[in-house]
SEMIDO-282376 format. One record per residue (C-alpha): x negated, z negated, y negated. Coordinates in Angstrom, 2 decimals. Layout:
% residues N
pt u=X; w=Z; v=Y
...
***
This chain:
% residues 367
pt u=-16.97; w=15.89; v=11.33
pt u=-13.85; w=13.71; v=12.30
pt u=-10.54; w=13.03; v=10.50
pt u=-10.81; w=10.23; v=8.00
pt u=-7.74; w=8.79; v=9.81
pt u=-9.69; w=8.60; v=13.06
pt u=-12.74; w=6.78; v=11.37
pt u=-10.21; w=4.06; v=10.13
pt u=-8.77; w=3.72; v=13.50
pt u=-12.24; w=3.54; v=15.09
pt u=-13.15; w=0.86; v=12.54
pt u=-10.03; w=-1.16; v=13.39
pt u=-10.63; w=-0.96; v=16.98
pt u=-14.55; w=-1.84; v=16.54
pt u=-13.54; w=-4.74; v=13.80
pt u=-10.78; w=-6.62; v=16.29
pt u=-13.26; w=-7.25; v=18.98
pt u=-15.85; w=-8.45; v=16.50
pt u=-13.45; w=-11.10; v=14.86
pt u=-11.31; w=-11.92; v=18.38
pt u=-14.41; w=-13.36; v=20.69
pt u=-17.62; w=-15.22; v=20.04
pt u=-18.79; w=-14.20; v=23.65
pt u=-22.17; w=-13.02; v=23.15
pt u=-22.04; w=-10.65; v=26.22
pt u=-18.88; w=-8.91; v=24.82
pt u=-20.61; w=-8.77; v=21.37
pt u=-23.87; w=-7.40; v=22.64
pt u=-21.96; w=-4.66; v=24.44
pt u=-20.12; w=-3.94; v=21.31
pt u=-23.29; w=-3.80; v=19.30
pt u=-24.76; w=-1.10; v=22.03
pt u=-21.65; w=1.08; v=21.53
pt u=-22.00; w=0.83; v=17.55
pt u=-25.73; w=1.85; v=17.84
pt u=-25.05; w=4.57; v=20.23
pt u=-22.64; w=6.09; v=17.84
pt u=-24.79; w=5.61; v=15.07
pt u=-27.76; w=7.06; v=16.69
pt u=-25.87; w=10.11; v=17.56
pt u=-23.97; w=10.90; v=14.51
pt u=-25.37; w=8.52; v=11.73
pt u=-29.19; w=9.70; v=11.50
pt u=-27.86; w=12.90; v=9.99
pt u=-25.66; w=11.22; v=7.19
pt u=-27.03; w=11.18; v=3.67
pt u=-26.12; w=7.41; v=3.60
pt u=-28.31; w=6.88; v=6.74
pt u=-30.62; w=4.88; v=4.47
pt u=-28.18; w=2.19; v=3.71
pt u=-27.78; w=1.18; v=7.82
pt u=-31.29; w=-0.22; v=7.66
pt u=-30.55; w=-2.38; v=4.74
pt u=-27.48; w=-3.61; v=6.41
pt u=-29.39; w=-4.19; v=9.42
pt u=-31.90; w=-6.36; v=7.42
pt u=-29.09; w=-8.14; v=5.68
pt u=-27.49; w=-8.89; v=8.85
pt u=-30.61; w=-10.47; v=10.22
pt u=-31.13; w=-12.59; v=7.38
pt u=-27.54; w=-13.63; v=7.50
pt u=-27.86; w=-14.47; v=11.28
pt u=-30.79; w=-16.64; v=10.67
pt u=-29.04; w=-18.54; v=7.86
pt u=-26.11; w=-18.98; v=10.01
pt u=-28.26; w=-20.15; v=12.78
pt u=-30.16; w=-22.87; v=10.97
pt u=-27.18; w=-23.93; v=9.02
pt u=-25.06; w=-24.65; v=12.13
pt u=-28.06; w=-26.12; v=13.97
pt u=-28.79; w=-28.67; v=11.33
pt u=-25.01; w=-29.64; v=10.03
pt u=-22.90; w=-29.62; v=13.46
pt u=-24.02; w=-32.63; v=15.07
pt u=-22.10; w=-32.26; v=18.01
pt u=-22.55; w=-31.65; v=21.83
pt u=-23.79; w=-33.47; v=25.00
pt u=-27.49; w=-31.86; v=24.85
pt u=-29.73; w=-33.32; v=22.57
pt u=-32.73; w=-31.66; v=21.71
pt u=-34.07; w=-33.74; v=18.80
pt u=-32.81; w=-36.33; v=16.04
pt u=-33.42; w=-36.53; v=12.63
pt u=-33.33; w=-39.70; v=10.60
pt u=-29.55; w=-40.66; v=9.90
pt u=-30.29; w=-41.54; v=6.08
pt u=-30.91; w=-37.80; v=5.55
pt u=-27.84; w=-36.57; v=3.89
pt u=-26.04; w=-33.56; v=5.63
pt u=-28.68; w=-32.83; v=8.12
pt u=-29.69; w=-36.38; v=9.41
pt u=-28.39; w=-36.82; v=13.11
pt u=-28.82; w=-35.57; v=16.35
pt u=-29.76; w=-31.50; v=16.78
pt u=-27.82; w=-30.38; v=19.88
pt u=-28.26; w=-27.35; v=21.93
pt u=-24.52; w=-26.67; v=21.48
pt u=-24.80; w=-26.54; v=17.77
pt u=-27.61; w=-24.17; v=17.98
pt u=-25.95; w=-21.82; v=20.54
pt u=-22.65; w=-22.11; v=18.27
pt u=-24.73; w=-21.16; v=15.08
pt u=-26.39; w=-18.11; v=17.14
pt u=-23.03; w=-16.77; v=18.66
pt u=-21.47; w=-16.91; v=15.03
pt u=-24.57; w=-15.40; v=13.47
pt u=-24.16; w=-12.60; v=16.17
pt u=-20.33; w=-12.00; v=15.32
pt u=-21.32; w=-11.64; v=11.61
pt u=-24.10; w=-9.33; v=12.41
pt u=-22.00; w=-7.22; v=14.74
pt u=-19.12; w=-7.23; v=12.05
pt u=-21.69; w=-6.05; v=9.37
pt u=-23.04; w=-3.31; v=11.50
pt u=-19.45; w=-2.13; v=12.18
pt u=-18.89; w=-1.45; v=8.69
pt u=-22.37; w=-0.21; v=7.95
pt u=-21.82; w=2.55; v=10.75
pt u=-18.13; w=3.30; v=9.28
pt u=-19.92; w=3.62; v=5.72
pt u=-22.67; w=5.88; v=6.96
pt u=-20.23; w=8.30; v=8.88
pt u=-17.01; w=8.53; v=6.78
pt u=-16.52; w=10.82; v=3.94
pt u=-15.55; w=8.21; v=1.24
pt u=-13.78; w=11.25; v=-0.96
pt u=-11.77; w=12.57; v=2.02
pt u=-10.64; w=9.12; v=2.77
pt u=-9.60; w=8.22; v=-0.86
pt u=-7.48; w=11.32; v=-0.60
pt u=-5.56; w=9.94; v=2.17
pt u=-4.38; w=6.87; v=0.16
pt u=-0.83; w=6.65; v=-1.10
pt u=-0.10; w=7.86; v=-4.46
pt u=1.01; w=4.45; v=-5.53
pt u=-2.34; w=2.88; v=-4.65
pt u=-4.43; w=5.44; v=-6.21
pt u=-6.01; w=2.89; v=-8.73
pt u=-6.88; w=0.79; v=-5.77
pt u=-8.28; w=3.60; v=-3.75
pt u=-10.63; w=4.57; v=-6.66
pt u=-12.05; w=0.92; v=-6.87
pt u=-12.45; w=0.59; v=-3.26
pt u=-14.46; w=4.01; v=-2.93
pt u=-16.51; w=3.09; v=-5.93
pt u=-17.42; w=-0.29; v=-3.99
pt u=-17.95; w=1.23; v=-0.85
pt u=-20.51; w=4.00; v=-2.25
pt u=-22.40; w=1.18; v=-4.24
pt u=-24.75; w=0.00; v=-1.80
pt u=-25.45; w=3.53; v=-0.55
pt u=-25.92; w=5.08; v=-3.93
pt u=-28.03; w=2.16; v=-4.92
pt u=-30.23; w=2.37; v=-1.99
pt u=-30.85; w=6.26; v=-2.44
pt u=-31.64; w=5.61; v=-6.23
pt u=-34.25; w=2.87; v=-5.37
pt u=-35.89; w=5.12; v=-2.59
pt u=-36.37; w=8.25; v=-5.52
pt u=-37.45; w=5.62; v=-7.95
pt u=-40.07; w=4.24; v=-5.64
pt u=-41.18; w=7.90; v=-4.60
pt u=-41.64; w=8.78; v=-8.00
pt u=-43.52; w=5.58; v=-9.10
pt u=-45.59; w=6.27; v=-6.13
pt u=-46.37; w=9.81; v=-6.96
pt u=-47.32; w=8.33; v=-10.54
pt u=-50.07; w=6.23; v=-8.90
pt u=-48.36; w=2.85; v=-9.13
pt u=-48.70; w=0.46; v=-6.16
pt u=-46.68; w=-2.53; v=-5.47
pt u=-48.92; w=-5.49; v=-4.69
pt u=-46.61; w=-8.52; v=-5.87
pt u=-43.44; w=-9.67; v=-7.85
pt u=-45.11; w=-8.33; v=-11.11
pt u=-45.22; w=-4.79; v=-9.92
pt u=-41.32; w=-4.68; v=-9.49
pt u=-40.76; w=-4.20; v=-13.06
pt u=-41.12; w=-0.45; v=-13.11
pt u=-38.73; w=-0.31; v=-10.24
pt u=-36.19; w=-2.70; v=-11.35
pt u=-35.84; w=-1.51; v=-15.05
pt u=-35.03; w=2.37; v=-14.05
pt u=-32.55; w=1.05; v=-11.21
pt u=-30.58; w=-1.01; v=-13.42
pt u=-30.54; w=1.61; v=-16.29
pt u=-29.58; w=4.18; v=-13.70
pt u=-26.42; w=2.31; v=-12.46
pt u=-25.61; w=1.85; v=-16.04
pt u=-25.70; w=5.66; v=-16.76
pt u=-23.80; w=6.30; v=-13.63
pt u=-21.00; w=3.88; v=-14.26
pt u=-20.65; w=5.29; v=-18.05
pt u=-20.60; w=8.99; v=-16.71
pt u=-17.91; w=7.79; v=-14.20
pt u=-15.79; w=6.13; v=-16.78
pt u=-15.96; w=9.12; v=-19.12
pt u=-15.15; w=11.51; v=-16.24
pt u=-12.15; w=9.59; v=-15.29
pt u=-10.86; w=9.45; v=-18.63
pt u=-11.28; w=13.08; v=-19.26
pt u=-9.35; w=13.78; v=-16.18
pt u=-6.33; w=11.51; v=-17.19
pt u=-6.82; w=8.43; v=-14.96
pt u=-4.27; w=5.96; v=-14.73
pt u=-1.67; w=7.95; v=-16.75
pt u=1.35; w=7.99; v=-15.18
pt u=5.06; w=7.82; v=-16.22
pt u=6.11; w=4.11; v=-16.94
pt u=9.23; w=3.21; v=-15.05
pt u=12.43; w=1.86; v=-16.58
pt u=12.64; w=-1.99; v=-16.97
pt u=15.42; w=-2.54; v=-14.24
pt u=13.16; w=-0.25; v=-11.98
pt u=10.00; w=-2.16; v=-12.66
pt u=11.92; w=-5.58; v=-12.06
pt u=13.24; w=-4.26; v=-8.77
pt u=9.77; w=-3.12; v=-7.67
pt u=8.40; w=-6.73; v=-8.25
pt u=11.36; w=-8.15; v=-6.54
pt u=10.80; w=-6.04; v=-3.59
pt u=7.03; w=-6.56; v=-3.39
pt u=7.53; w=-10.30; v=-3.80
pt u=9.95; w=-10.58; v=-0.92
pt u=7.98; w=-8.26; v=1.29
pt u=4.81; w=-10.36; v=0.91
pt u=6.93; w=-13.58; v=1.18
pt u=8.22; w=-12.08; v=4.62
pt u=4.57; w=-11.16; v=5.52
pt u=3.23; w=-14.62; v=4.91
pt u=6.06; w=-16.73; v=6.66
pt u=5.84; w=-14.37; v=9.65
pt u=2.08; w=-14.79; v=9.90
pt u=2.70; w=-18.67; v=9.55
pt u=5.22; w=-19.07; v=12.07
pt u=3.03; w=-17.02; v=14.48
pt u=0.26; w=-19.38; v=14.17
pt u=1.98; w=-22.59; v=13.97
pt u=5.24; w=-22.14; v=15.81
pt u=4.83; w=-21.15; v=19.43
pt u=8.27; w=-21.04; v=20.51
pt u=9.13; w=-18.90; v=17.75
pt u=6.32; w=-16.31; v=17.81
pt u=8.78; w=-13.33; v=18.76
pt u=11.03; w=-14.11; v=15.78
pt u=7.86; w=-14.45; v=13.65
pt u=6.56; w=-11.04; v=14.54
pt u=9.85; w=-9.65; v=13.76
pt u=9.85; w=-11.00; v=10.34
pt u=6.29; w=-9.96; v=9.92
pt u=7.24; w=-6.39; v=11.01
pt u=10.13; w=-6.34; v=8.51
pt u=8.01; w=-7.55; v=5.60
pt u=5.49; w=-4.76; v=6.47
pt u=8.36; w=-2.04; v=6.49
pt u=9.76; w=-3.40; v=3.24
pt u=6.26; w=-3.21; v=1.58
pt u=5.41; w=0.38; v=2.86
pt u=8.92; w=1.55; v=1.58
pt u=8.52; w=-0.05; v=-1.72
pt u=4.87; w=1.54; v=-2.15
pt u=6.40; w=4.91; v=-0.98
pt u=9.02; w=4.83; v=-3.86
pt u=6.31; w=3.71; v=-6.59
pt u=4.33; w=6.38; v=-5.33
pt u=7.06; w=9.37; v=-6.04
pt u=6.35; w=8.97; v=-9.77
pt u=2.60; w=9.77; v=-9.46
pt u=1.57; w=13.14; v=-9.38
pt u=-1.12; w=14.37; v=-6.94
pt u=-2.65; w=17.89; v=-6.70
pt u=-4.16; w=18.86; v=-3.24
pt u=-6.45; w=21.83; v=-2.81
pt u=-7.34; w=21.52; v=0.75
pt u=-5.76; w=20.02; v=3.65
pt u=-7.28; w=17.94; v=6.16
pt u=-7.37; w=19.44; v=10.01
pt u=-6.66; w=17.82; v=12.93
pt u=-8.59; w=18.89; v=16.01
pt u=-8.81; w=18.29; v=19.44
pt u=-11.70; w=16.05; v=19.30
pt u=-9.78; w=13.88; v=16.81
pt u=-7.07; w=13.48; v=19.44
pt u=-9.53; w=12.47; v=22.08
pt u=-11.43; w=9.80; v=19.92
pt u=-8.20; w=8.62; v=18.60
pt u=-6.72; w=8.01; v=22.02
pt u=-9.73; w=6.28; v=22.94
pt u=-9.70; w=3.95; v=20.01
pt u=-6.21; w=3.18; v=20.31
pt u=-6.69; w=2.15; v=23.62
pt u=-9.43; w=-0.25; v=22.61
pt u=-7.20; w=-1.86; v=19.95
pt u=-4.01; w=-1.87; v=21.98
pt u=-5.81; w=-3.73; v=24.94
pt u=-7.43; w=-6.34; v=22.44
pt u=-4.36; w=-7.11; v=20.94
pt u=-2.66; w=-7.41; v=24.31
pt u=-5.52; w=-9.83; v=25.38
pt u=-5.05; w=-11.98; v=22.46
pt u=-1.25; w=-12.57; v=22.91
pt u=-1.29; w=-12.69; v=26.47
pt u=-4.65; w=-13.29; v=28.16
pt u=-6.85; w=-15.37; v=24.97
pt u=-8.93; w=-17.44; v=27.53
pt u=-10.78; w=-14.13; v=28.56
pt u=-12.15; w=-13.60; v=25.03
pt u=-12.81; w=-17.61; v=24.60
pt u=-16.27; w=-18.86; v=25.05
pt u=-16.15; w=-22.84; v=25.07
pt u=-19.40; w=-24.19; v=23.95
pt u=-18.37; w=-27.91; v=23.51
pt u=-18.94; w=-30.62; v=24.96
pt u=-21.61; w=-28.96; v=26.83
pt u=-22.99; w=-25.46; v=26.73
pt u=-22.63; w=-23.24; v=29.78
pt u=-23.44; w=-19.40; v=30.50
pt u=-20.78; w=-17.50; v=28.90
pt u=-18.12; w=-16.24; v=31.25
pt u=-17.81; w=-12.38; v=31.72
pt u=-14.76; w=-10.42; v=32.65
pt u=-15.57; w=-6.78; v=33.54
pt u=-12.17; w=-5.60; v=32.30
pt u=-13.12; w=-6.74; v=28.81
pt u=-16.69; w=-5.05; v=29.03
pt u=-15.31; w=-1.93; v=30.07
pt u=-12.32; w=-1.73; v=27.55
pt u=-15.36; w=-1.70; v=24.80
pt u=-16.86; w=1.21; v=26.24
pt u=-14.39; w=4.01; v=24.75
pt u=-15.86; w=3.09; v=21.31
pt u=-18.77; w=5.63; v=22.09
pt u=-16.09; w=8.31; v=22.25
pt u=-17.37; w=9.71; v=18.67
pt u=-20.77; w=10.26; v=20.08
pt u=-19.58; w=11.81; v=23.39
pt u=-16.96; w=14.12; v=21.92
pt u=-19.36; w=15.38; v=19.03
pt u=-22.17; w=16.07; v=21.55
pt u=-19.96; w=18.73; v=23.61
pt u=-19.71; w=20.80; v=20.30
pt u=-22.14; w=21.56; v=17.47
pt u=-21.07; w=19.88; v=14.23
pt u=-20.89; w=22.19; v=11.22
pt u=-22.40; w=21.13; v=8.05
pt u=-20.25; w=19.90; v=5.07
pt u=-21.48; w=22.91; v=3.02
pt u=-20.53; w=25.34; v=5.48
pt u=-16.98; w=24.00; v=5.63
pt u=-16.81; w=23.70; v=2.06
pt u=-17.68; w=27.48; v=1.69
pt u=-15.10; w=28.78; v=4.30
pt u=-12.39; w=26.56; v=2.69
pt u=-13.11; w=28.23; v=-0.55
pt u=-13.25; w=31.72; v=1.20
pt u=-9.70; w=31.14; v=2.53
pt u=-8.51; w=29.94; v=-0.92
pt u=-9.90; w=33.19; v=-2.55
pt u=-8.28; w=35.22; v=0.42
pt u=-4.82; w=33.95; v=0.01
pt u=-5.28; w=34.31; v=-3.80
pt u=-6.06; w=37.96; v=-3.28
pt u=-3.49; w=38.48; v=-1.02
pt u=-0.89; w=37.03; v=-3.41
pt u=-2.07; w=39.27; v=-6.36
pt u=-1.88; w=42.28; v=-3.99
pt u=1.92; w=41.37; v=-3.18
***
């Protein structure tokens, strides 16, 4: 539906608030915007089944974080109960502040997990893979396989369970999981072998080996770029009076890294059969996501108190800045813009692309 770069920008714009704040009010607003986008667009995706798995995994993670922080963080002024101090790790006072800290940390983790779940259900991973620089094609293939592992496994699990149910199998306990587990593992191994054979048949990872001097220069440039990025991040984090020089060093390191990767990619051939189209709705969603991202980055640098939620030494009601809450609302732009124009199916788009290619080939043959 949208350009893959737009979904990447939307992902970054949603991840930054989830990482920047522990205020539950802002996190709830972010969760609601994510849910709106998923309900409007994600339910029609073939990977929609994975969203429910991510929700259950997030709730389990939330509960584990909540209990762990409540039992191990023995700080705060409001004591709820006390465990014997001779108990290792968990012995001591259980405070309301530790409970609230665990709840907010778990909520942030759930929000971050659901952001990636929504992105995974909405983006076309193969279109996203084609946008990677040629020098990172190996990393792109690995990342694409990793992102599709959970959705493909969930779809296989659903198919196997339906097939076993049709055959009269009923799941009543742990012993009944063997007819489900064995074909799931076998099918995963078969898909992995088929993928490896297909990649080998298509000549994956066969590139022109550079000369020894060129290889040495590339390694040196990558080392210098990564060192500059690391020093820039370190200076920005621990040297308050020199943040702008640290940011300049970080920008120089990133520029050198991108330039080196671009030069490395020139030796890798790539065939493009279709070009990605950029539409007006992509521009609207990109502007909305970019505004959210730029605003939160500005808040982190200029007004970090607006995103903070101090819990210790005594818990209070979380503060709420209307500006920060309103800034999160443009993240529902993918749902609003898509509703103004009916989405065309991927199959029809593919058929239209094939027809255009055939027409161009026919006209070339006539000339």
